C-alpha positions in Angstrom: -18.0 108.5 82.0 -17.5 110.7 79.0 -20.4 111.7 76.9 -20.3 113.2 73.4 -23.2 115.3 72.4 -24.4 116.0 68.9 -23.9 119.5 67.7 -27.6 120.3 67.9 -27.7 119.1 71.5 -24.8 121.3 72.4 -26.4 124.3 70.7 -29.7 123.6 72.6 -27.8 123.5 75.9 -25.9 126.6 75.1 -29.1 128.5 74.1 -30.6 127.5 77.5 -27.5 128.9 79.3 -27.7 132.1 77.3 -31.4 132.5 78.2 -30.4 132.1 81.9 -32.3 128.8 82.3 -29.1 127.1 83.5 -25.8 128.4 84.7 -23.7 125.7 83.0 -24.0 122.5 80.9 -23.8 120.3 84.0 -27.1 121.8 85.3 -28.8 121.2 82.0 -27.7 117.6 82.0 -28.8 117.1 85.6 -32.2 118.5 84.8 -32.5 116.3 81.7 -31.6 113.2 83.8 -34.1 114.1 86.5 -36.8 114.3 83.9 -35.7 111.0 82.4 -35.8 109.4 85.8 -39.3 110.8 86.5 -40.5 109.6 83.2 -39.1 106.1 83.9 -40.7 105.9 87.3 -44.0 107.1 85.8 -43.9 104.5 83.1 -43.1 101.7 85.6 -46.1 102.8 87.7 -48.4 102.9 84.6 -47.1 99.5 83.6 -47.8 98.0 87.0 -51.3 99.5 87.2 -52.1 98.1 83.8 -50.7 94.7 84.7 -53.0 94.7 87.8 -56.0 95.7 85.6 -55.2 92.8 83.2 -55.1 90.4 86.2 -58.4 91.6 87.4 -59.9 91.3 83.9 -58.6 87.8 83.5 -60.0 86.8 86.9 -63.4 88.2 86.0 -63.3 86.2 82.7 -62.5 83.0 84.6 -65.5 83.7 86.9 -67.7 84.2 83.8 -68.1 87.9 84.4 -68.0 89.3 80.9 -70.0 91.4 78.5 -70.3 91.8 74.7 -67.4 93.2 72.8 -69.6 95.9 71.4 -70.2 97.2 74.9 -66.5 97.3 75.7 -65.9 99.3 72.5 -68.7 101.7 73.3 -67.2 102.3 76.7 -63.8 102.8 75.3 -65.1 105.2 72.7 -66.8 107.3 75.3 -63.6 107.5 77.4 -61.6 108.5 74.3 -64.2 111.2 73.4 -64.2 112.5 77.0 -60.4 112.8 77.0 -60.5 114.6 73.7 -63.0 117.1 75.0 -61.0 117.7 78.1 -57.9 118.4 76.1 -59.6 121.1 74.0 
């Protein structure tokens, strides 16, 4: 397989080699592919976890286990605010 990089991509890889991060372009590409693979696996795990949560939620709805939408939004808002505080 032959891959053609854009000039800015080549420059970035070259700068990483000059900084001593990688010994050659192949190492840089291997590192990039490892990160892409990790990201893909992480996304698939996230997707599966959320599918399971949706299934649980739908089952709860079928059993009549529900609460007002306002309560759901309040809980979601609290979670978002907590995440924002943790990031600061």
